[in-house]
Structures are given as C-alpha cells and as structure tokens.
VEXZAVO-604031 format. One record per residue (C-alpha): x negated, y, z negated; residue in three letters. Coordinates in pm, whole numbers, padded with zeros to 5 digits, always signed. Each point is the difference from the previous one (the first is absolute). Example, Ala and Ser with C-alpha at 12.3 -4.5 7.8 and 13.67 -1.06 7.14 Angstrom:
REM residues 2
-01230-00450-00780ALA/-00137+00344+00066SER/
This chain:
REM residues 310
-01654+01582-00769MET/+00311-00067-00213MET/-00010+00361-00131SER/+00103+00109+00348GLU/+00334-00178-00048TRP/+00097+00192-00311GLN/+00324+00191+00045GLY/+00073-00162+00334ARG/+00313-00198+00079VAL/+00030-00376+00056ALA/+00302-00196+00123VAL/-00028-00372-00060ILE/+00255-00267+00094THR/+00003-00341-00167GLY/-00126+00198-00302ALA/+00142-00215-00278ALA/-00253-00281+00047SER/-00311-00116+00183GLY/-00197+00239+00219PHE/+00261+00272-00035GLY/-00014+00003-00380LEU/-00377-00010-00009GLU/-00023+00281+00257ALA/+00242+00203-00216SER/-00218-00055-00300ARG/-00311+00121+00186ILE/+00191+00299+00127ALA/+00123+00087-00351ALA/-00346-00029-00150ARG/-00118+00243+00270ALA/+00268+00247-00107GLY/+00224-00036+00304MET/+00373+00059+00032LYS/+00125-00352+00070VAL/+00329-00102+00158VAL/+00053-00366-00084MET/+00255-00170+00221ALA/+00128-00357-00033ASP/+00313-00210+00046VAL/-00016-00147-00352GLN/+00151+00273-00218ALA/-00080-00147-00342ASP/-00360-00090+00087ALA/-00043+00339+00159LEU/+00106+00187-00316GLU/-00236-00201-00215LEU/-00289+00042+00245SER/+00062+00375+00039ALA/-00005+00042-00381HIS/-00330-00189-00016ASP/-00158+00203+00283VAL/+00110+00333-00149LEU/-00150-00089-00337ALA/-00322-00102+00171LEU/-00039+00328+00184GLY/+00138+00236-00269ALA/-00340+00126-00099GLY/-00084+00083+00360GLN/+00315+00199+00069GLY/+00162-00274+00211ALA/+00371+00010+00077GLU/+00216-00291+00103VAL/+00331-00017+00186LEU/+00157-00350+00016PRO/+00223-00048+00302PHE/+00209-00313+00057ARG/+00046-00086+00366LEU/+00017-00279+00259ASP/-00269+00096+00257VAL/+00184-00189+00274SER/+00272+00267-00015LYS/-00090+00308+00206ALA/+00221+00231-00197ALA/-00155-00103-00330GLU/-00353+00064+00124VAL/+00117+00340+00128GLU/+00145+00070-00345ALA/-00337-00097-00149LEU/-00172+00257+00220ALA/+00249+00267-00096ALA/-00042-00071-00371ALA/-00374+00008+00032THR/+00000+00335+00176ARG/+00245+00148-00251GLU/-00192-00118-00308ARG/-00363+00012+00105PHE/-00034+00124+00361GLY/-00156-00177+00295VAL/-00195-00316-00092PRO/-00371-00044+00060HIS/+00005-00378-00033PHE/+00282-00215+00131VAL/-00034-00374-00075PHE/+00251-00200+00203ASN/-00055-00307-00206ASN/+00331-00169-00086ALA/+00014-00353+00133GLY/+00150-00343-00036VAL/-00131-00343+00079GLY/+00171-00293+00177ALA/-00131-00312+00169GLY/+00104-00310+00185GLY/+00006-00120+00360LEU/+00082+00292+00223VAL/+00317-00146+00150TRP/+00146-00074-00342GLU/+00033+00361-00115HIS/+00362+00112-00018SER/+00126+00316+00157ALA/+00027+00143-00354ALA/-00368-00088-00061ASP/-00107+00189+00313TRP/+00208+00300-00098ASP/-00136-00005-00355TRP/-00372-00046+00064VAL/-00018+00227+00308LEU/+00220+00249-00179GLY/-00233+00037-00296VAL/-00345-00080+00145ASN/+00034+00169+00340LEU/+00284+00249-00006LEU/-00094+00112-00351GLY/-00340+00102+00133VAL/+00152+00150+00319ALA/+00242+00212-00204HIS/-00284+00123-00218GLY/-00208+00092+00303VAL/+00295+00166+00174ARG/+00110+00203-00303VAL/-00327+00107-00155PHE/-00237+00054+00295THR/+00180+00310+00134PRO/-00003+00153-00351MET/-00374-00060-00033MET/-00077+00135+00346LEU/+00201+00309-00079GLU/-00195+00053-00321ALA/-00327-00051+00191ALA/+00098+00259+00260ALA/+00079+00252-00275ALA/-00307-00067-00217ASP/-00346-00079+00146PRO/-00107-00144-00340THR/+00286-00254-00011TYR/-00101-00363+00026ARG/+00253-00283+00036GLY/-00031-00378+00003HIS/+00255-00262+00107ILE/-00083-00353-00114VAL/+00205-00292+00130ASN/-00015-00345-00162THR/-00022-00282+00252ALA/-00178-00328-00074SER/-00272-00231+00128MET/+00301-00206+00112ALA/+00058+00266+00262GLY/-00346-00058+00137LEU/-00022-00377-00041LEU/+00359-00119+00062THR/-00027-00315-00215PRO/+00252-00281+00054PRO/+00316-00044-00203ASN/+00017+00377-00077MET/+00189+00114+00311GLY/+00220+00291-00095VAL/-00257+00142-00239TYR/-00277-00018+00262ASN/+00221+00177+00255VAL/+00082+00282-00242SER/-00362+00056-00096LYS/-00136-00025+00351ALA/+00244+00274+00096ALA/-00124+00218-00288VAL/-00361-00047+00125VAL/+00108+00115+00348SER/+00203+00291-00132MET/-00280+00126-00222THR/-00268-00024+00265GLU/+00232+00192+00230THR/+00063+00255-00274LEU/-00373+00050-00040TYR/-00040+00070+00375HIS/+00310+00218+00017ASP/-00113+00209-00296LEU/-00345+00049+00160SER/+00175+00166+00289LEU/+00158+00272-00208VAL/-00188+00044-00331SER/-00325-00061-00185THR/+00165+00066-00336GLN/+00241-00292-00022VAL/-00149-00350+00015ARG/+00133-00353+00015ALA/-00135-00307-00179HIS/+00091-00371+00017LEU/-00012-00225-00306LEU/-00034-00370+00088CYS/-00014-00196-00325PRO/-00052-00375-00014TYR/+00103-00201-00307PHE/+00027+00240-00291VAL/+00213-00062-00313PRO/+00284+00250+00043THR/+00327-00186-00051GLY/+00092+00005+00372ILE/+00051-00377-00019HIS/+00305+00078-00216ARG/+00168+00199+00273SER/+00274-00260+00031GLU/+00180+00174-00289ARG/+00094+00272+00249ASN/+00079-00228+00293ARG/+00350+00051+00138PRO/+00219-00261-00160GLY/-00263-00071-00264GLY/+00010-00344-00154ALA/+00312-00086+00194ASN/-00176+00030+00338GLU/-00101-00343+00140PRO/-00374-00061+00013ILE/-00171-00242+00237THR/-00273-00241-00078ARG/-00258+00206+00191SER/+00107+00312-00196GLN/-00041-00190-00330GLN/-00348-00108+00109ILE/-00090+00355+00105ALA/+00120+00142-00329ALA/-00202-00248-00201ALA/-00319+00058+00204MET/+00047+00379-00025SER/+00044-00012-00375GLU/-00312-00211-00045LYS/-00208+00219+00231ALA/+00122+00334-00139VAL/-00023-00086-00369THR/-00353-00145+00041SER/-00132+00310+00175GLY/-00318+00144-00154LYS/+00036+00354+00136VAL/+00244+00198-00217THR/+00273+00244+00098ALA/-00189+00272-00193ALA/-00312-00065+00203GLN/+00206+00012+00317THR/+00154+00331-00092ALA/-00345+00145-00066GLN/-00108-00118+00344LEU/+00288+00207+00143VAL/-00123+00316-00173PHE/-00358-00074+00103ASP/+00111-00035+00362ALA/+00179+00332-00007MET/-00300+00172-00151ASP/-00227-00154+00263ALA/+00247+00049+00291ASP/-00013-00375+00068ARG/+00298-00146+00189PHE/-00021-00373-00067TYR/+00028-00105-00366VAL/-00073-00369-00066TYR/+00013-00177-00331THR/-00179-00310+00138HIS/-00231+00096+00284PRO/-00126-00358+00006GLN/+00333-00094+00163ALA/-00085+00207+00307LEU/-00171-00301+00157GLY/+00346-00135+00075GLY/+00099+00331+00153VAL/-00302-00015+00229ARG/+00085-00355+00105THR/+00357+00107+00084ARG/-00123+00295+00204MET/-00241-00227+00187GLU/+00284-00240+00076ASP/+00188+00287+00162GLN/-00296+00144+00195VAL/-00123-00343+00114LEU/+00356-00110+00083GLN/-00038-00319-00200ARG/+00277-00159-00201ASN/+00028+00121-00363PRO/-00259-00157-00223THR/+00129-00235-00273ASP/+00023+00229-00308PRO/-00110-00293-00214PHE/-00308-00091+00200HIS/-00224+00093-00293GLU/+00229-00162-00261ARG/+00160-00295+00187PRO/+00120-00157-00322GLU/+00240+00293-00055ILE/+00142-00036+00352GLY/+00037-00374-00049ALA/+00183+00051-00330ARG/+00238+00256+00154LEU/+00080-00229+00299ARG/+00068-00287-00236ALA/+00232+00215-00211GLN/+00189+00118+00305LEU/+00026-00353+00134ALA/+00216-00080-00302GLN/+00264+00253+00113MET/+00350-00146+00041PRO/+00140-00001+00352GLY/+00220+00306-00043ASP/-00279+00208-00157GLY/+00205+00072-00316GLN/-00033-00137-00351ASP/
C-alpha cells in the first residue's frame, strides 16, 4: 500500500537517527514530502541529504528543520514551516526522545525537566499543534487521511526498576496516545492515532547523555552509571533493527492498528503487571524469570557509597 503515500506529507521528529531516520527513508522511497526535524543540526543536514538522494527517483522532497521539541514555540514554527512548504501533513511521527536511568529519587530537577520536556512535552506539543490542522483538512476533504504516531516504550508499560524518569515519561505518552485515540474517535474517522512501544532496538538512544543539561559536567550517581551501562548493553545487542521498526509503523498505519510492538513476546510482563493491579497484589518482581539479573543489580547497587555520588 506504499503507493498510497506518494505525494503525501510526513513530519518526523528525531529524524536524524534511529526510528525517525528510518521512517524518513521509507517515506522518501514512497515519494513523500518529508519534514525531518531534529535537535542535532549537523546530523540532521547529513541525514536529510541522504534521504533526499534516496527518494529522488520517486519525486520525494525533504525539508530539514532544526528544533528542540520541548520548546512549544519551536514546534509551532515547525508546523508553520510545514504548512508553508508542503501543506497539511498526513503522517506526524512524534518520535524524538532521550534516555536516562537511575534510582528514581536520584534524578536531579534538571533531569526531570530534560526528560519530561523531550519525551512527554515534545509529544504533547506535536499533538497540540498538528491535530487541529489535520482535523481541519479532514473536514474540508472527505478523501483526506491522517495518522499521528507517538513513540512511547515498553518501559511505559512495564516500569522496570532503576529507570525512573524514563518510565514516567513513557507511561505518560502511553496514556496521552490512548486518550488521543478515544478523543479522535469522537470527532473524526479520518485522523487516527497510533502508539509505538519499542523494546531494545539499536537506535543510539543510550547516547542521549550528550544532550543532558550540563553534559559531562553534571554529577552522575552510581545507580545512573549502572543504568547507563545496562541500557547500552541491552540496546546495542537488540536483534530487531530501527529499519524494521519503522516499517512496522507504516504497516500499522496501513492496517489501522493502534498498538505497534517490536517485541510482542515482552507482553507477558505487561499482562502480569495488569493482573497485579486488578488482583490488588503487590507488584511482581520484574526479575522473577531471570533472578540472576536482579541479584546482579542488587549487588551493584549495594556497592553505592553512602552519599549516592561517585
């Protein structure tokens, strides 16, 4: 069904790498007009050049747009630039995200502002700015079809330990997107919402610290060091690729499927968590099937100095 995307407009945040870059490549190969948005200006220019070359034979066009999605005014400027250059988008991928871990009480105020700003407010700004445009287009044209895809994470469904601020941000995106789906169903059949919940996929998100406020000068706790090391190992060893994940997104839009999972085998943990809530039992040990991992994490955390700082 990719031919149906030709000539349509895509807006993709976090487009310089990972899922965003791969979705941009698919869109370009389908002959779409692609707005690629990212905070990393140099990487964005290189990626946009690559994507444009990839889709040149299909009539694709590319508009690179540097922004910080946590800033409302910058997302509003993105929408204005999109409308001016290409018109109303048919596919909005609120995908930009950062990763951060550690014990939940050890996150600094700056960490909360940074992670929630990008992962949660970045999605909220995209929903707030683009949804009215898409509904307006739908009201004016009965053939218009629009899709809003928000990137959450299995972490938002499983809430694993030592990943506090990240879990919170992604759980909020799950809630927001499910609500968006229901809200859209009240007013339109032409604009649909979709939720991407990837598990461990090699994307580079484990290198998010380069954009952390304060950067290398910001103190890092023992638990945050442990979380970063575990995240890097899990992400880089992932077998499902970012390209496969991006294709799952397009498949879900074509099939009008809301939930998009890269690792459906991980849903057993989601079921257990839901059963804990319904049965009013205490949360199940997330390591009950791999106790050696839990034992290793507890041993590592037990080595923490008294003040929690290295």
